C-alpha positions in Angstrom: 116.5 128.9 81.2 120.3 127.8 81.4 122.2 128.8 84.8 124.9 131.1 84.2 126.9 129.6 87.6 126.7 126.2 85.8 129.0 125.7 82.8 127.4 125.2 79.7 129.0 121.4 79.4 127.4 120.2 82.8 124.2 121.0 81.8 122.2 118.3 80.1 119.3 116.5 79.4 119.4 114.7 83.2 120.2 118.1 84.6 117.5 119.8 83.1 115.0 116.8 84.5 116.3 116.8 87.6 115.1 120.5 88.3 111.8 119.3 86.2 111.6 117.3 89.2 112.3 119.5 91.7 109.6 122.0 90.5 107.5 119.5 90.5 107.8 118.4 94.5 108.0 122.3 95.0 104.2 122.8 93.4 102.5 119.3 94.6 101.5 121.1 98.3 99.1 123.3 96.8 97.1 119.6 96.4 96.7 119.7 100.4 97.0 123.5 101.1 94.8 124.8 98.3 91.1 124.7 96.4 88.6 121.8 97.5 90.5 119.0 98.6 92.9 121.3 101.2 93.1 119.6 104.7 91.6 121.0 107.5 94.2 120.4 110.2 98.3 120.6 111.0 98.7 116.7 111.1 97.3 116.6 107.5 99.3 118.8 106.5 102.0 117.5 108.0 101.2 114.1 106.6 101.3 115.6 103.4 104.6 116.2 103.3 105.1 112.8 104.6 103.3 111.5 101.6 105.5 113.5 99.0 108.5 111.8 100.0 107.3 108.8 100.4 105.5 109.0 97.2 109.1 110.4 95.8 110.8 107.3 96.9 108.7 104.4 95.6 109.0 106.6 92.3 112.4 106.3 92.0 112.5 102.6 93.3 110.4 101.9 90.3 112.1 104.3 87.1 115.3 105.1 88.4 117.1 102.4 90.5 116.2 99.2 88.2 117.1 97.3 85.8 114.8 95.0 84.3 117.1 92.7 82.7 118.4 92.0 86.1 115.5 92.5 88.0 114.5 92.4 91.6 111.4 92.5 93.9 111.3 95.4 96.3 109.2 96.5 99.1 106.8 99.1 98.1 104.6 98.6 101.1 105.3 97.0 104.6 103.1 96.4 107.7 106.6 97.7 109.7 108.2 100.5 107.0 106.9 104.1 108.1 108.3 105.5 105.1 105.9 102.8 103.2 102.5 104.2 103.9 101.0 104.7 100.5 98.5 104.3 98.3 95.5 103.0 100.4 97.9 100.1 102.4 97.5 98.3 105.1 99.2 96.8 108.5 98.5 92.6 106.9 100.4 93.2 103.4 103.6 92.9 101.8 103.5 94.5 98.5 106.3 94.2 96.5 107.3 95.8 92.9 109.3 94.8 90.1 110.4 96.6 87.1 110.4 93.8 84.0 110.8 94.2 80.1 107.6 92.7 77.8 109.8 91.4 75.8 111.7 88.9 78.3 111.1 85.8 79.9 111.5 85.6 83.7 111.3 82.8 86.6 109.6 83.9 89.7 109.8 81.7 92.9 109.7 81.4 96.8 108.3 79.9 99.9 104.8 80.7 100.8 105.4 80.5 104.9 102.5 81.9 106.7 100.5 83.7 103.6 97.0 83.2 103.5 96.7 84.9 100.2 99.5 86.0 97.4 99.6 86.7 93.8 101.5 88.3 91.1 99.6 90.6 89.3 100.9 92.4 86.1 100.3 95.9 84.7 100.7 98.0 82.0 102.3 101.3 81.3 100.2 103.8 79.0 103.3 106.1 78.8 106.3 106.6 80.8 105.3 107.5 85.1 101.6 107.3 83.6 100.0 104.7 85.9 98.3 101.5 84.9 94.7 100.8 83.5 95.4 97.7 82.9 95.7 94.3 84.2 97.9 92.1 81.7 98.5 89.1 83.6 97.2 87.6 87.2 98.8 84.7 89.2 97.3 83.9 92.7 98.4 81.3 95.1 95.3 78.6 93.9 97.4 78.7 90.4 100.7 77.2 91.7 101.5 73.8 92.8 104.1 73.8 96.2 107.0 71.5 97.6 106.5 69.9 100.7 107.9 72.8 102.4 105.8 75.3 100.5 108.0 76.3 98.1 107.0 77.4 94.1 108.3 78.7 90.9 106.8 79.6 88.0 107.5 81.1 84.6 106.0 84.6 83.6 106.4 86.2 79.8 107.1 87.4 77.5 103.8 89.7 78.4 103.2 92.1 75.6 102.3 95.9 77.4 103.6 95.0 80.8 105.6 97.4 82.6 105.4 96.3 85.9 105.4 93.0 88.5 103.5 93.9 92.0 103.5 90.9 94.7 100.9 90.5 97.0 101.4 88.6 100.4 98.9 88.6 102.8 99.2 88.0 106.8 96.6 86.3 108.9 99.0 88.2 111.7 101.6 90.4 110.4 103.9 90.4 114.1 104.6 87.4 113.9 103.8 85.3 110.1 106.3 84.3 107.7 106.5 86.6 104.9 107.7 85.2 101.1 111.2 86.4 100.4 110.1 87.0 96.1 113.1 85.8 93.9 113.0 86.7 90.3 115.8 85.9 87.2 115.9 86.8 83.4 116.3 83.8 81.5 118.2 85.6 79.0 121.5 87.4 79.6 121.2 91.0 81.0 121.5 94.2 79.0 124.5 96.2 79.2 124.0 98.3 82.2 123.5 102.4 81.0 123.3 105.0 83.3 123.7 107.9 81.1 122.1 111.3 81.2 119.5 110.5 78.2 118.6 107.2 80.2 118.6 109.2 83.9 116.5 112.1 82.3 114.0 109.5 80.9 114.0 107.8 84.6 113.1 111.5 86.6 110.5 112.4 84.1 108.7 109.3 84.8 109.0 109.7 88.4 107.7 113.3 87.8 105.0 112.0 86.3 103.7 109.2 89.1 104.3 112.0 91.1 101.9 114.2 89.5 99.6 111.3 89.3 99.4 110.0 92.8 98.5 114.1 94.1 96.1 114.4 91.1 94.2 111.4 93.6 95.3 112.5 97.2 94.5 113.5 99.6 91.3 112.2 99.2 88.2 114.1 100.6 86.0 112.7 103.8 82.3 114.3 102.4 80.6 115.9 105.2 78.6 114.5 108.3 74.3 113.9 107.8 73.8 116.2 110.0 75.2 119.2 108.1 74.3 118.0 105.0 72.7 119.8 102.4 71.7 119.7 98.4 71.6 121.8 95.7 69.2 121.2 93.1 70.0 117.6 92.3 73.0 117.4 93.4 73.6 114.7 96.6 76.1 115.4 99.0 79.2 112.7 100.0 78.8 111.9 103.2 81.1 111.3 106.2 80.4 108.3 108.2 79.6 106.2 105.6 80.5 103.3 103.1 80.0 103.2 98.8 78.6 100.6 97.4 81.6 97.5 96.9 82.6 96.3 94.0 85.0 94.1 91.8 88.0 95.6 90.0 88.0 94.6 86.6 91.1 93.5 84.3 90.3 97.7 82.8 91.4 99.5 86.3 93.1 102.4 87.6 96.5 102.2 89.2 97.2 98.7 90.8 94.4 97.7 91.9 94.0 93.6 92.9 92.3 91.9 90.3 91.0 89.2 92.8 89.9 91.3 95.1 86.1 93.3 96.1 86.4 97.0 97.6 84.7 99.3 99.6 85.5 102.5 101.0 84.1 105.3 103.2 85.1 108.2 105.3 84.7 109.5 108.8 84.0 112.4 110.7 84.3 112.1 114.5 84.5 113.9 117.8 86.7 112.5 120.5 83.7 111.2 122.3 82.1 109.7 119.4 82.2 106.1 117.6 81.2 104.5 114.2 79.8 101.0 114.6 80.3 99.1 111.6 78.2 95.8 110.6 79.5 93.8 107.8 78.3 90.4 106.4 81.6 88.9 104.2 80.9 86.6 101.8 83.3 83.4 101.7 86.2 84.4 100.6 90.0 83.6 101.5 90.7 86.9 102.9 89.2 90.5 104.1 90.1 93.7 106.2 89.8 96.6 107.0 91.8 99.2 107.7 91.4 102.9 108.8 93.7 105.7 106.5 94.6 109.7 107.0 93.1 111.3 104.0 96.6 110.1 102.1 95.1 106.6 101.6 97.8 105.9 104.1 97.5 104.0 108.1 99.9 103.6 110.9 102.8 101.1 111.6 101.5 97.2 112.9 103.0 98.1 116.2 101.6 102.3 116.7 98.4 101.1 117.7 95.3 98.9 116.1 94.5 100.6 113.2 93.0 97.3 111.1 91.6 94.0 111.7 91.1 91.2 109.3 88.8 87.5 108.9 91.3 85.6 111.1 91.3 88.2 114.0 87.6 89.5 113.7 85.5 87.9 116.5 82.2 87.2 114.9 78.9 88.2 115.9 76.3 85.1 116.6 75.0 85.4 113.1 78.0 85.7 111.2 78.2 89.0 110.7 80.7 90.9 111.9 80.8 94.3 114.1 83.7 96.8 114.3 84.0 99.9 116.4 86.2 103.0 114.9 86.9 105.7 117.5 89.5 108.7 118.5 91.5 106.2 120.5 90.6 102.1 121.0 87.5 101.3 122.6 86.6 97.9 124.6 85.3 95.9 122.1 86.6 92.5 120.6 87.1 94.3 117.5 87.7 98.1 118.0 90.1 99.9 116.5 91.6 103.5 116.8 91.7 106.4 114.2 95.3 107.2 116.3 93.6 110.4 117.5 92.5 111.6 114.0 89.3 113.5 113.9 88.7 112.1 110.3 90.1 110.3 107.7 89.1 107.3 105.6 88.0 103.6 105.9 88.5 100.8 103.5 87.2 96.9 103.4 88.6 94.6 100.8 87.7 90.8 99.8 89.9 88.6 98.0 88.8 86.1 96.4 85.0 86.6 97.3 82.5 84.1 96.6 80.4 86.9 95.2 80.2 90.9 95.6 79.8 92.3 99.7 76.7 93.8 100.9 77.4 97.3 101.5 78.6 97.8 105.2 76.3 99.3 107.6 77.6 102.3 109.8 75.9 104.2 112.6 77.2 107.0 114.7 77.1 106.9 118.3 78.5 108.6 121.5 81.8 106.7 122.6 79.9 105.9 125.8 77.0 104.2 124.5 79.6 101.9 121.8 79.0 98.1 122.2 81.7 95.7 124.2 81.1 92.1 123.0 80.1 90.9 120.6 76.0 90.1 119.9 
């Protein structure tokens, strides 16, 4: 409906799309306030609103503030930006996104710095704002040649179906590691700049669709504790304080999963005096890490507390397994991580360029006072 206080000549596609975006934002908090996925505490409610605005920022970077013929990589996850904690992030990696034109050819370059794994993945977009369901192409660090200083460059495109590129840069120590400074340029002359009402409206509607998809996924559930579990008929409850079977990402995927990675996801529900003792046997791989998320698939800033541990940092047991101790405060084990006081949330392992899909991590719930304080 047209607002009578606004001249009709000023109400065009951009105005309508902007108001639709505001309507989307207004309604999305229902995903974490109501229904089966409603969160259980004020802290997660507050996280929900932070997540709404973080996701909006990423959506606008992806759709509104882009020029595919004048490409630029923009940070969407870093170990240190509190406004870019989303989507299954972690404190070891820098992710940078670039919207591209499938008909164009691009030159991508950088210097590997202290990266222990990096890649550029090209994803499709089934419809404006819809999340990818296909990996179109991937280039990782094993595919490239380097100069004496670690510099590299490669060409990419044209690639039918491609909509965005996502660059991943994993660091053994995010506090000291030198990240990759991604550069990209299009070979052809750029298109004229067009920021008219129609173009702006299309970008805002794509941003709104992207937001709706994100909040159809989050908040994640955390299941129930085994001591509270019950079954009705053949229903098997999702248990907290456990992990799902690890799996390898395929070319067909949903979202921006890493084609080179295997994942295993779990959740936790902990009292203040409890801890999880998680033991895994990492396969041979380039890089792995374990991370604690809130229910919105977001972790904390790398400087807040130790909320993750990776294969370079972890101290292994004598038999090659790795034990990680998770509690609401960081305990004394060399591989201890903190939930930063959260009583519930989610957990994730990822392994890059693994020789095979890892075995499922084993989990024990113990009293915090009974948690191991040394490797075995």
